[in-house]
Each structure stands twice: as C-alpha cells, then as structure tokens.
C-alpha positions in Angstrom: 49.6 30.4 -29.1 53.1 30.1 -30.6 54.0 27.4 -33.2 56.1 25.6 -30.5 53.2 25.7 -28.1 50.9 24.3 -30.7 53.3 21.5 -31.5 53.6 20.5 -27.9 49.8 20.5 -27.5 49.3 18.4 -30.6 51.9 15.8 -29.5 50.6 15.5 -26.0 47.1 15.1 -27.3 48.2 12.3 -29.6 50.1 10.3 -27.0 47.5 10.7 -24.2 48.3 10.2 -20.6 50.2 6.9 -21.0 53.4 8.6 -22.1 55.4 11.6 -21.0 56.8 14.0 -23.6 60.4 14.7 -23.1 61.5 17.7 -25.3 64.9 17.2 -26.7 66.5 20.6 -26.7 69.9 19.8 -28.4 71.0 22.3 -31.0 68.0 24.6 -30.1 68.4 28.2 -29.0 67.6 29.4 -25.5 64.7 31.4 -27.0 63.2 28.3 -28.5 63.5 26.4 -25.2 62.0 29.3 -23.3 59.0 29.2 -25.8 58.4 25.6 -24.9 58.8 26.5 -21.2 56.3 29.3 -21.5 53.9 26.9 -23.1 53.9 25.1 -19.7 56.3 22.3 -20.6 58.9 21.4 -17.9 60.7 18.1 -19.0 63.7 18.6 -21.3 66.7 16.5 -22.4 70.2 16.8 -23.7 72.5 14.2 -25.1 75.8 15.7 -24.1 77.0 16.6 -20.6 78.7 19.8 -21.6 75.5 21.1 -23.4 73.4 20.0 -20.4 75.6 22.0 -18.0 75.3 25.1 -20.2 71.5 24.8 -20.3 71.2 24.4 -16.6 72.9 27.7 -16.0 71.1 29.6 -18.8 67.5 28.4 -18.3 64.9 28.5 -15.5 65.4 26.4 -12.4 61.9 24.8 -12.8 63.1 22.6 -15.6 63.4 18.8 -15.1 66.5 17.8 -17.0 67.1 14.3 -18.4 70.3 13.0 -20.0 69.6 10.8 -23.0 73.1 10.5 -24.6 76.1 8.4 -23.8 77.6 9.1 -20.4 81.3 8.7 -19.5 82.1 7.8 -16.0 84.4 10.8 -15.4 81.5 13.1 -16.2 78.9 11.6 -13.8 79.9 13.9 -10.9 79.0 17.0 -12.9 75.3 16.1 -13.4 74.5 14.2 -10.2 73.6 17.4 -8.3 70.7 18.3 -10.5 69.8 15.5 -13.0 66.2 14.2 -12.9 66.9 11.0 -14.8 69.7 9.3 -16.8 68.3 7.3 -19.7 71.6 5.9 -21.0 73.1 3.6 -18.4 74.8 0.9 -20.5 77.1 -0.9 -18.0 77.2 -2.0 -14.4 80.4 0.0 -13.9 78.6 3.2 -14.9 75.6 2.4 -12.7 78.0 1.9 -9.7 79.7 5.2 -10.5 76.4 7.0 -10.5 75.6 5.4 -7.2 79.0 6.4 -5.7 78.6 10.1 -6.8 75.0 10.2 -5.7 75.9 8.9 -2.3 78.1 11.9 -1.6 75.1 14.1 -2.0 72.5 11.8 -0.5 70.5 12.0 -3.8 68.8 9.0 -5.4 69.2 9.2 -9.1 66.5 7.5 -11.3 68.1 5.6 -14.2 67.1 3.6 -17.2 69.2 0.8 -18.7 69.9 1.4 -22.4 69.3 -1.6 -24.7 70.8 -1.8 -28.2 68.0 -3.0 -30.5 68.9 -1.1 -33.7 70.4 -2.8 -36.7 73.2 -0.3 -36.7 76.7 -0.1 -35.3 77.7 2.8 -33.2 74.7 2.9 -30.9 75.4 2.2 -27.2 73.5 -0.1 -24.9 73.3 -3.7 -23.7 72.4 -6.3 -26.2 69.1 -8.0 -25.3 70.9 -11.3 -24.8 73.0 -9.7 -22.1 70.1 -8.4 -20.0 69.6 -11.5 -17.8 73.3 -11.6 -17.0 73.2 -7.9 -16.2 70.2 -8.0 -13.8 71.2 -11.4 -12.5 74.5 -10.1 -11.2 74.2 -6.4 -10.6 72.4 -6.6 -7.3 70.5 -3.4 -7.9 69.0 -3.5 -4.4 72.5 -2.9 -3.0 73.0 0.3 -4.9 71.1 2.6 -2.5 71.5 5.8 -4.5 70.3 4.7 -7.9 66.8 3.7 -8.7 66.5 1.6 -11.9 63.1 2.7 -13.3 63.0 0.9 -16.6 64.6 0.5 -20.0 65.5 2.8 -22.9 66.2 2.1 -26.6 66.6 3.8 -30.0 65.2 2.1 -33.1 67.1 1.8 -36.3 67.2 5.0 -38.4 65.3 3.7 -41.4 62.2 4.4 -43.5 61.1 0.8 -42.9 58.3 1.2 -40.5 57.8 -2.5 -40.1 61.3 -2.9 -38.9 60.9 -0.1 -36.4 57.7 -1.6 -35.2 59.4 -5.0 -34.8 62.1 -3.4 -32.7 59.5 -1.6 -30.5 57.6 -4.8 -30.0 60.8 -6.6 -29.0 61.5 -3.9 -26.5 58.1 -4.1 -25.0 58.5 -7.9 -24.6 62.0 -7.4 -23.0 60.6 -4.7 -20.6 57.8 -7.0 -19.4 60.3 -9.8 -19.0 62.7 -7.7 -16.9 59.9 -6.3 -14.8 58.4 -9.7 -14.1 61.7 -11.4 -13.3 63.7 -8.7 -11.5 61.3 -6.0 -10.3 58.1 -7.9 -9.5 57.2 -5.8 -6.5 58.8 -2.4 -7.4 56.2 0.0 -8.8 59.1 2.3 -9.6 60.1 0.0 -12.5 57.6 1.4 -15.0 59.4 3.4 -17.7 60.0 2.3 -21.3 61.7 5.2 -23.0 61.5 4.8 -26.8 60.2 6.8 -29.7 61.5 10.1 -31.3 60.0 12.6 -33.7 59.7 10.2 -36.6 58.3 7.2 -34.8 56.9 8.2 -31.4 53.3 7.2 -32.4 54.5 3.6 -33.2 56.4 3.6 -29.9 53.4 4.6 -27.8 51.4 1.8 -29.6 53.9 -0.6 -28.1 54.1 0.6 -24.6 56.4 3.5 -24.5 55.9 5.6 -21.4 58.5 8.3 -22.4 59.0 9.7 -25.9 62.1 11.8 -26.7 61.0 14.4 -29.3 63.0 17.4 -30.7 62.3 18.4 -34.3 58.6 17.7 -34.1 58.3 20.2 -31.3 60.5 22.9 -32.8 59.7 22.6 -36.6 
C-alpha cells in the first residue's frame, strides 16, 4: 500500500461513515492524484476553474469533481457540463447563473451556500446575519436546475483550537436553523462542508458531512 493510500485509509477510518472525504488536489501532480485514484478514492476538488479544467482532461473519467474555491459568473459555463458539486456559491446572482447554464444542458447541479465565519478578511461567503434574507428571498424552489444541498465554511486559519471549535459549533447551529426553516421536507439538504487537514476531526465532531483534505492525504 502506498503512503497516499495509507493516509486515505487512516483519514476515512477516523471520520467514519458520517462524513465524506473530498481530496483536494490543488498543486499536486497527476501522478499523486492517480495514486489516490488507484487507492480507490473517487471524490476530488479544485479551487480554481482553470486548474479544474486541466485536471478533467488529464485524469480518469471516473472522478467526481467538486469546486471549492471562489467562482466567477463568467466561468460557470465551463464547469457545468461535468461538475458534481459547487461548494462556493456566495450570492443569489451566482446561483441564478448556475441555474441558467445548467438549464441549457438539462443538468441539475448540486450546490452549497458558502458562509463567512472566519475572523479574517479576504474569505468569501455570506455573513451568518444575511442567511435569513438570502433564503427568504431567493425562492430556491423556482431554480429548477440547481439543488441547494447544504452549507460550506472555512474556519479561521489559527492555532487557537477553541476559536476553530466555536466557529464549527456556530456553523452546525446555522445549518440546523436553515434546514428547519427553509428545507424541512427536503432530504437533499444534508451537507455541511467544513474541515480541512488541520481541523477536520474537530469539524466532524460538530456535524461536518464533507471534509476537504489535501496535505494530510499527500504528505
């Protein structure tokens, strides 16, 4: 078993069945990604559209690709034909653009709404205080070609584990609030994407269903 395969096995065992491991392949070689693929892993993510397009053409068709980075409206059309999930929807205008492009191909695109919980500038996402206004006015049910499946967030980049844990707890509370008030009967609204290499164990403790891990897989 390769080092990468061992890392994947260890991480999957530590998170159990409650959470899906999404391997973040940014900055990694094709050979490294193939090693993870050969270990049986199929769910990968990139944070830039250009890198994602390059990966799709260079790697096996059996990979399920997720976009986890900021998405510009003018680039939506390039990924709609193949993307499995977009984690980083941060505005109603972007959600509508995804719906419009997906309609052309008759594809339904699973999406997550990105929330800005970090104590840092420069990260994208809706502020938690904006979430009720967003879901109260966006009429998700009218967007036939997007499926809002949950929320995504990135914690503050800090060594303070207590702060990270507080942010994950706040996200879990927000997720439950949104599900109860806006998606009470939709089983598809079930994903809480949070946790990376340095904090995924804390994230799963507080309800994460998707962890986005790169360095811990490839180190």
